[in-house]
The first five atom37 places (N, CA, C, CB, O) and aatype in JSON, in Angstrom:
{
  "aatype": [20, 20, 20, 20, 20, 20, 20, 20, 20, 20, 20, 20, 20, 20, 20, 20, 20, 20, 20, 20, 20, 20, 20, 20, 20, 20, 20, 20, 20, 20, 20, 20, 20, 20, 20, 20, 20, 20, 20, 20, 20, 20, 20, 20, 20, 20, 20, 20, 20, 20, 20, 20, 20, 20, 20, 20, 20, 20, 20, 20, 20, 20, 20, 20, 20, 20, 20, 20, 20, 20, 20, 20, 20, 20, 20, 20, 20, 20, 20, 20, 20, 20, 20, 20, 20, 20, 20, 20, 20, 20, 20],
  "atom_mask": [
    [1, 1, 1, 1, 1],
    [1, 1, 1, 1, 1],
    [1, 1, 1, 1, 1],
    [1, 1, 1, 1, 1],
    [1, 1, 1, 1, 1],
    [1, 1, 1, 1, 1],
    [1, 1, 1, 1, 1],
    [1, 1, 1, 1, 1],
    [1, 1, 1, 1, 1],
    [1, 1, 1, 1, 1],
    [1, 1, 1, 1, 1],
    [1, 1, 1, 1, 1],
    [1, 1, 1, 1, 1],
    [1, 1, 1, 1, 1],
    [1, 1, 1, 1, 1],
    [1, 1, 1, 1, 1],
    [1, 1, 1, 1, 1],
    [1, 1, 1, 1, 1],
    [1, 1, 1, 1, 1],
    [1, 1, 1, 1, 1],
    [1, 1, 1, 1, 1],
    [1, 1, 1, 1, 1],
    [1, 1, 1, 1, 1],
    [1, 1, 1, 1, 1],
    [1, 1, 1, 1, 1],
    [1, 1, 1, 1, 1],
    [1, 1, 1, 1, 1],
    [1, 1, 1, 1, 1],
    [1, 1, 1, 1, 1],
    [1, 1, 1, 1, 1],
    [1, 1, 1, 1, 1],
    [1, 1, 1, 1, 1],
    [1, 1, 1, 1, 1],
    [1, 1, 1, 1, 1],
    [1, 1, 1, 1, 1],
    [1, 1, 1, 1, 1],
    [1, 1, 1, 1, 1],
    [1, 1, 1, 1, 1],
    [1, 1, 1, 1, 1],
    [1, 1, 1, 1, 1],
    [1, 1, 1, 1, 1],
    [1, 1, 1, 1, 1],
    [1, 1, 1, 1, 1],
    [1, 1, 1, 1, 1],
    [1, 1, 1, 1, 1],
    [1, 1, 1, 1, 1],
    [1, 1, 1, 1, 1],
    [1, 1, 1, 1, 1],
    [1, 1, 1, 1, 1],
    [1, 1, 1, 1, 1],
    [1, 1, 1, 1, 1],
    [1, 1, 1, 1, 1],
    [1, 1, 1, 1, 1],
    [1, 1, 1, 1, 1],
    [1, 1, 1, 1, 1],
    [1, 1, 1, 1, 1],
    [1, 1, 1, 1, 1],
    [1, 1, 1, 1, 1],
    [1, 1, 1, 1, 1],
    [1, 1, 1, 1, 1],
    [1, 1, 1, 1, 1],
    [1, 1, 1, 1, 1],
    [1, 1, 1, 1, 1],
    [1, 1, 1, 1, 1],
    [1, 1, 1, 1, 1],
    [1, 1, 1, 1, 1],
    [1, 1, 1, 1, 1],
    [1, 1, 1, 1, 1],
    [1, 1, 1, 1, 1],
    [1, 1, 1, 1, 1],
    [1, 1, 1, 1, 1],
    [1, 1, 1, 1, 1],
    [1, 1, 1, 1, 1],
    [1, 1, 1, 1, 1],
    [1, 1, 1, 1, 1],
    [1, 1, 1, 1, 1],
    [1, 1, 1, 1, 1],
    [1, 1, 1, 1, 1],
    [1, 1, 1, 1, 1],
    [1, 1, 1, 1, 1],
    [1, 1, 1, 1, 1],
    [1, 1, 1, 1, 1],
    [1, 1, 1, 1, 1],
    [1, 1, 1, 1, 1],
    [1, 1, 1, 1, 1],
    [1, 1, 1, 1, 1],
    [1, 1, 1, 1, 1],
    [1, 1, 1, 1, 1],
    [1, 1, 1, 1, 1],
    [1, 1, 1, 1, 1],
    [1, 1, 1, 1, 1]
  ],
  "atom_positions": [
    [[0.71, -0.87, 0.12], [-0.04, 0.16, 0.62], [0.85, 1.4, -0.31], [-0.03, 0.23, 2.48], [2.05, 1.17, -0.46]],
    [[0.58, 2.0, -0.6], [0.72, 3.68, -0.59], [0.49, 4.88, -0.33], [0.68, 4.02, -1.05], [0.0, 5.45, -1.3]],
    [[0.63, 5.54, 0.58], [-0.2, 6.79, 1.19], [0.63, 7.62, 0.78], [-0.53, 6.96, 2.78], [1.84, 7.46, 0.9]],
    [[-0.05, 8.84, 0.11], [0.96, 10.34, -0.1], [-0.05, 10.98, 0.61], [1.39, 11.13, -1.87], [-1.26, 10.78, 0.55]],
    [[0.68, 11.91, 1.41], [0.03, 13.53, 1.89], [0.76, 14.2, 1.83], [-0.47, 13.9, 3.14], [1.87, 14.01, 1.34]],
    [[0.18, 15.59, 2.49], [0.73, 16.88, 2.2], [2.59, 17.27, 2.66], [-0.38, 17.87, 3.06], [3.43, 18.01, 2.14]],
    [[2.61, 16.15, 4.13], [4.2, 16.09, 4.46], [4.92, 15.05, 3.89], [4.5, 15.96, 5.89], [6.01, 14.98, 4.45]],
    [[4.83, 14.38, 3.19], [5.22, 12.91, 2.77], [4.81, 11.52, 2.12], [5.45, 12.59, 3.55], [3.9, 11.71, 1.31]],
    [[5.11, 10.44, 2.18], [4.76, 9.71, 1.92], [5.07, 7.99, 2.6], [4.95, 10.14, 0.92], [6.06, 7.6, 3.22]],
    [[4.0, 7.34, 2.26], [4.65, 5.55, 3.13], [4.53, 4.81, 2.23], [3.77, 4.64, 4.53], [3.58, 4.96, 1.46]],
    [[5.8, 3.39, 1.99], [5.26, 2.78, 1.17], [5.34, 1.46, 2.18], [5.88, 2.87, -0.29], [6.4, 1.27, 2.77]],
    [[4.16, 0.5, 2.36], [3.87, -1.21, 2.33], [5.19, -1.59, 1.82], [2.5, -1.87, 1.21], [5.52, -0.95, 0.82]],
    [[6.14, -2.59, 2.3], [7.41, -3.27, 1.5], [6.9, -4.9, 1.86], [9.31, -2.76, 2.26], [6.48, -5.82, 1.16]],
    [[7.04, -4.81, 2.65], [6.56, -6.5, 3.62], [5.58, -6.12, 4.6], [8.0, -7.38, 4.72], [5.12, -4.98, 4.71]],
    [[5.17, -7.44, 5.55], [4.4, -7.09, 6.69], [5.27, -6.7, 7.76], [3.54, -8.16, 7.11], [4.91, -6.93, 8.92]],
    [[6.1, -6.27, 7.59], [6.63, -5.51, 8.54], [7.91, -4.44, 8.73], [6.74, -6.31, 9.21], [8.35, -3.99, 9.79]],
    [[8.23, -4.25, 7.7], [8.46, -2.87, 7.14], [7.82, -1.56, 6.28], [9.21, -3.12, 6.59], [6.7, -1.83, 5.87]],
    [[8.17, -0.54, 6.01], [7.57, 0.71, 5.44], [8.69, 1.2, 5.42], [6.46, 1.54, 6.11], [9.63, 0.94, 6.17]],
    [[8.6, 2.28, 4.17], [9.44, 2.93, 3.09], [9.04, 4.42, 3.67], [8.98, 2.54, 1.27], [7.84, 4.63, 3.53]],
    [[9.83, 5.57, 4.33], [9.0, 6.49, 4.76], [9.97, 7.67, 4.04], [8.7, 6.47, 6.48], [11.17, 7.41, 4.0]],
    [[9.62, 8.67, 3.61], [10.44, 9.98, 3.01], [9.11, 11.34, 3.21], [10.99, 9.62, 0.89], [7.91, 11.47, 2.93]],
    [[10.14, 12.1, 3.81], [8.8, 13.41, 4.33], [9.52, 14.82, 3.37], [8.81, 13.92, 6.79], [10.59, 14.8, 2.76]],
    [[9.06, 15.36, 3.44], [9.07, 16.82, 2.83], [10.48, 17.21, 3.23], [7.84, 17.94, 3.46], [10.65, 17.49, 4.42]],
    [[11.39, 17.26, 2.5], [12.59, 17.76, 2.13], [13.75, 17.3, 2.84], [12.53, 19.03, 2.2], [14.77, 17.89, 3.22]],
    [[13.34, 16.04, 2.92], [14.84, 14.7, 3.16], [14.58, 14.33, 1.75], [14.68, 12.93, 4.58], [13.5, 14.06, 1.23]],
    [[15.75, 14.37, 1.23], [16.07, 13.42, -0.19], [16.56, 11.95, -0.37], [17.11, 14.05, -0.89], [16.85, 11.47, -1.46]],
    [[16.64, 11.14, 1.12], [16.8, 9.83, 0.69], [15.18, 9.34, 1.65], [18.62, 9.03, 1.21], [14.43, 10.05, 2.32]],
    [[15.14, 8.24, 1.4], [13.99, 7.36, 2.05], [14.42, 6.34, 3.06], [13.23, 6.58, 0.97], [15.41, 5.62, 2.95]],
    [[13.37, 6.35, 4.27], [13.92, 5.61, 5.07], [13.27, 3.89, 5.29], [13.88, 6.49, 6.24], [12.22, 3.5, 4.78]],
    [[13.82, 3.41, 5.8], [13.38, 1.83, 5.8], [13.08, 1.84, 7.52], [14.87, 0.5, 5.15], [13.83, 2.25, 8.41]],
    [[11.87, 1.31, 7.64], [11.4, 1.42, 9.71], [10.61, 0.42, 9.66], [10.34, 3.01, 10.59], [9.65, 0.15, 8.94]],
    [[11.15, -0.17, 10.57], [9.49, -1.29, 11.11], [8.44, -0.82, 11.36], [9.44, -2.09, 12.43], [8.28, 0.23, 11.99]],
    [[7.13, -1.87, 10.69], [5.77, -1.75, 10.75], [5.38, -2.07, 12.32], [5.1, -2.73, 9.66], [5.83, -3.18, 12.61]],
    [[4.77, -1.55, 13.25], [4.45, -2.03, 14.12], [3.42, -3.14, 13.82], [4.18, -1.13, 14.86], [2.52, -2.93, 13.01]],
    [[3.5, -3.95, 14.27], [2.63, -5.15, 14.13], [0.89, -4.55, 14.93], [3.58, -6.71, 15.13], [0.7, -3.71, 15.8]],
    [[0.21, -5.17, 14.38], [-1.35, -4.69, 15.3], [-1.46, -5.65, 16.35], [-2.97, -4.8, 14.36], [-0.61, -6.53, 16.42]],
    [[-2.38, -5.6, 17.19], [-1.95, -6.1, 18.57], [-3.09, -6.89, 18.33], [-1.79, -5.11, 20.02], [-3.63, -6.53, 17.29]],
    [[-3.9, -8.17, 19.11], [-4.93, -9.22, 19.0], [-6.12, -8.59, 19.16], [-4.81, -10.32, 19.96], [-5.59, -7.89, 20.03]],
    [[-7.07, -8.24, 19.13], [-7.6, -9.72, 17.77], [-7.35, -8.96, 16.27], [-9.95, -10.3, 17.82], [-7.41, -9.76, 15.34]],
    [[-7.03, -7.31, 15.78], [-6.82, -6.73, 14.8], [-5.84, -7.27, 14.24], [-6.74, -5.62, 14.94], [-5.83, -7.16, 13.01]],
    [[-4.73, -8.02, 14.88], [-3.48, -8.73, 13.98], [-4.16, -9.73, 12.69], [-2.41, -9.9, 15.18], [-3.87, -9.72, 11.49]],
    [[-5.27, -10.66, 13.5], [-6.12, -11.09, 12.37], [-7.49, -11.5, 12.16], [-5.65, -11.92, 11.99], [-8.28, -11.91, 13.01]],
    [[-7.7, -11.32, 10.8], [-9.22, -11.38, 10.36], [-9.84, -12.05, 10.69], [-9.56, -11.5, 9.37], [-10.96, -11.56, 10.85]],
    [[-9.75, -13.52, 11.03], [-10.89, -14.35, 11.26], [-11.06, -13.81, 13.01], [-10.53, -16.26, 10.88], [-12.17, -13.56, 13.46]],
    [[-9.87, -13.69, 13.8], [-9.94, -13.25, 14.94], [-10.92, -12.33, 15.61], [-8.99, -12.87, 15.01], [-11.52, -12.43, 16.68]],
    [[-10.93, -11.47, 14.75], [-11.08, -9.98, 14.52], [-12.97, -10.26, 14.03], [-9.69, -9.18, 13.0], [-14.07, -9.78, 14.28]],
    [[-12.67, -10.79, 13.64], [-14.45, -11.44, 13.58], [-15.09, -12.02, 14.27], [-14.82, -12.25, 12.81], [-16.32, -11.95, 14.27]],
    [[-14.08, -13.06, 15.38], [-15.13, -13.48, 16.09], [-14.92, -12.21, 17.96], [-14.87, -15.63, 16.21], [-15.53, -12.17, 19.02]],
    [[-14.31, -11.81, 17.65], [-14.44, -10.67, 18.88], [-15.79, -10.18, 18.04], [-12.88, -9.26, 19.19], [-16.8, -10.74, 18.47]],
    [[-16.03, -9.22, 16.89], [-16.7, -8.82, 16.67], [-18.08, -9.4, 17.23], [-16.39, -8.68, 15.68], [-18.9, -9.01, 18.07]],
    [[-17.97, -10.47, 16.4], [-19.38, -11.67, 16.64], [-19.86, -11.89, 18.76], [-18.47, -13.9, 15.78], [-20.85, -12.2, 19.42]],
    [[-18.72, -11.57, 18.96], [-18.55, -11.93, 20.58], [-19.14, -10.76, 21.34], [-16.88, -12.12, 21.09], [-19.57, -10.83, 22.5]],
    [[-19.11, -9.59, 20.51], [-19.22, -8.01, 21.27], [-18.58, -7.56, 22.02], [-20.11, -7.69, 21.91], [-18.95, -6.73, 22.85]],
    [[-17.0, -8.22, 21.8], [-15.64, -7.82, 22.81], [-15.41, -6.34, 21.97], [-13.92, -9.19, 22.72], [-15.2, -5.42, 22.76]],
    [[-15.4, -5.9, 20.46], [-15.22, -4.5, 19.96], [-16.39, -3.81, 18.98], [-13.89, -4.52, 19.17], [-16.88, -4.01, 17.87]],
    [[-16.53, -2.85, 20.16], [-18.13, -2.03, 19.58], [-17.24, -0.36, 19.21], [-19.89, -1.81, 21.42], [-17.96, 0.6, 18.95]],
    [[-15.87, -0.2, 19.21], [-15.79, 1.29, 19.65], [-15.82, 1.4, 17.89], [-14.17, 2.01, 20.83], [-15.33, 0.73, 16.98]],
    [[-16.88, 2.9, 18.02], [-16.67, 3.32, 16.43], [-15.62, 3.9, 15.84], [-17.51, 4.16, 16.03], [-15.83, 4.37, 14.72]],
    [[-14.25, 4.01, 16.42], [-13.43, 4.74, 15.88], [-12.06, 3.63, 15.94], [-13.38, 6.21, 16.66], [-10.93, 4.02, 16.26]],
    [[-12.39, 2.13, 15.55], [-12.06, 1.09, 15.38], [-11.61, 0.72, 14.41], [-12.66, 0.56, 15.62], [-12.38, 1.1, 13.53]],
    [[-10.33, -0.12, 13.72], [-10.35, -0.02, 12.18], [-11.16, 0.06, 11.53], [-9.94, -0.72, 11.61], [-11.24, 0.94, 10.68]],
    [[-12.14, -0.94, 11.74], [-13.15, -1.27, 11.01], [-14.71, -1.06, 11.39], [-12.89, -2.46, 10.83], [-15.75, -1.63, 11.04]],
    [[-14.35, 0.29, 12.45], [-15.3, 1.1, 12.43], [-16.29, 1.71, 11.57], [-14.9, 1.69, 12.75], [-15.9, 1.64, 10.41]],
    [[-17.69, 2.42, 11.7], [-18.19, 3.45, 10.2], [-17.8, 4.58, 9.95], [-19.53, 3.84, 10.04], [-17.94, 5.05, 8.82]],
    [[-17.33, 5.12, 10.77], [-16.78, 6.57, 10.79], [-15.35, 5.93, 9.86], [-16.46, 7.42, 12.72], [-15.3, 6.21, 8.66]],
    [[-14.5, 5.3, 10.32], [-12.98, 4.92, 9.75], [-13.58, 4.67, 8.01], [-12.08, 3.1, 10.72], [-12.97, 5.33, 7.17]],
    [[-14.86, 3.66, 7.42], [-15.16, 3.01, 6.84], [-15.4, 4.14, 6.27], [-15.81, 2.05, 7.1], [-14.7, 4.26, 5.26]],
    [[-16.27, 5.3, 6.52], [-16.43, 6.33, 5.69], [-15.7, 7.29, 4.78], [-16.84, 6.84, 6.22], [-15.89, 7.73, 3.65]],
    [[-14.67, 7.48, 5.88], [-13.23, 8.14, 5.42], [-12.09, 7.43, 4.39], [-12.45, 8.33, 6.75], [-11.2, 7.87, 3.67]],
    [[-12.68, 5.96, 4.77], [-11.88, 5.08, 3.39], [-12.59, 5.46, 2.05], [-12.02, 3.18, 3.51], [-11.95, 5.48, 0.99]],
    [[-13.96, 5.78, 2.1], [-14.86, 5.33, 1.04], [-14.69, 7.24, 0.43], [-16.8, 4.47, 1.74], [-14.75, 7.66, -0.73]],
    [[-14.52, 7.86, 1.44], [-13.94, 9.11, 0.67], [-12.99, 8.6, 0.29], [-13.62, 10.38, 1.29], [-13.22, 8.08, -0.8]],
    [[-11.87, 8.45, 0.65], [-10.32, 8.76, -0.17], [-10.62, 7.89, -1.58], [-8.6, 7.99, 0.85], [-10.58, 8.45, -2.68]],
    [[-10.91, 6.62, -1.43], [-11.31, 5.88, -2.53], [-11.93, 6.24, -3.57], [-11.87, 5.12, -2.25], [-11.75, 5.69, -4.66]],
    [[-12.67, 7.14, -3.4], [-13.83, 7.95, -4.28], [-13.11, 9.13, -5.0], [-15.14, 8.64, -3.25], [-13.05, 9.27, -6.22]],
    [[-12.48, 10.1, -3.88], [-11.12, 11.08, -4.88], [-10.05, 10.31, -5.3], [-10.23, 12.35, -4.01], [-9.26, 11.12, -5.76]],
    [[-9.73, 9.54, -5.37], [-8.75, 8.27, -6.48], [-9.35, 8.16, -7.14], [-8.28, 6.85, -6.25], [-8.72, 8.49, -8.15]],
    [[-10.74, 7.75, -7.56], [-11.4, 7.28, -9.04], [-11.34, 8.62, -9.74], [-13.14, 6.61, -9.01], [-11.13, 8.81, -10.94]],
    [[-11.6, 9.62, -8.67], [-12.27, 10.71, -9.98], [-10.87, 11.41, -10.46], [-13.65, 12.21, -9.32], [-10.84, 12.06, -11.5]],
    [[-9.61, 11.22, -9.57], [-7.83, 11.92, -9.83], [-7.79, 10.63, -11.03], [-6.16, 11.77, -7.97], [-7.4, 11.18, -12.06]],
    [[-7.95, 9.61, -11.22], [-7.32, 8.9, -11.99], [-8.59, 9.01, -13.49], [-6.94, 7.3, -11.13], [-8.16, 8.91, -14.64]],
    [[-9.58, 9.15, -13.32], [-10.63, 9.59, -14.09], [-10.01, 10.77, -14.46], [-11.99, 9.69, -13.44], [-9.42, 10.52, -15.51]],
    [[-9.85, 11.86, -14.19], [-10.19, 13.02, -14.32], [-8.15, 13.66, -14.77], [-11.23, 13.57, -12.65], [-7.68, 14.58, -15.45]],
    [[-7.69, 12.79, -14.1], [-6.03, 13.18, -14.05], [-5.91, 14.17, -13.13], [-5.34, 13.76, -15.44], [-4.76, 14.33, -12.74]],
    [[-6.54, 14.71, -12.76], [-6.39, 16.71, -11.77], [-6.5, 15.41, -9.92], [-9.13, 18.77, -12.22], [-7.23, 14.46, -9.63]],
    [[-5.36, 16.16, -9.17], [-5.38, 16.17, -7.98], [-6.62, 16.68, -6.68], [-4.38, 16.74, -8.0], [-6.82, 17.79, -6.19]],
    [[-7.09, 15.78, -6.51], [-8.38, 16.23, -5.47], [-8.1, 16.07, -4.14], [-9.72, 15.4, -5.65], [-7.73, 15.21, -3.33]],
    [[-8.51, 17.5, -4.24], [-8.08, 18.04, -2.52], [-9.81, 17.42, -1.58], [-7.82, 20.64, -2.45], [-10.96, 17.6, -1.98]],
    [[-9.39, 16.77, -0.41], [-10.08, 16.71, 0.27], [-10.53, 17.39, 1.69], [-9.91, 15.93, 0.19], [-9.54, 17.85, 2.26]],
    [[-11.4, 17.53, 2.22], [-12.1, 18.44, 3.33], [-11.71, 17.55, 4.78], [-14.05, 18.6, 3.02], [-12.1, 16.4, 4.98]],
    [[-11.28, 17.96, 5.25], [-11.48, 16.9, 6.71], [-12.57, 16.71, 7.25], [-10.85, 17.25, 7.9], [-12.65, 15.98, 8.23]]
  ]
}
């Protein structure tokens, strides 16, 4: 996965490494990726936790608020690809 922002970018290389470059830096930096803690580290364990009512936080990785933000980003990416323009998003 690649994420580009106003102050740099991060690129996932492997499950445990990311490549980062911030504005003003001339070189990329290889950094370890912090693993997710259980149950977020495994999709089936996560599903089981949701089904058992152990996860109810809307700010969780699969919460509604997070997913709405992701959908807005994906829509902006599609529009950018379709038009060839940069799409500016508001918070």
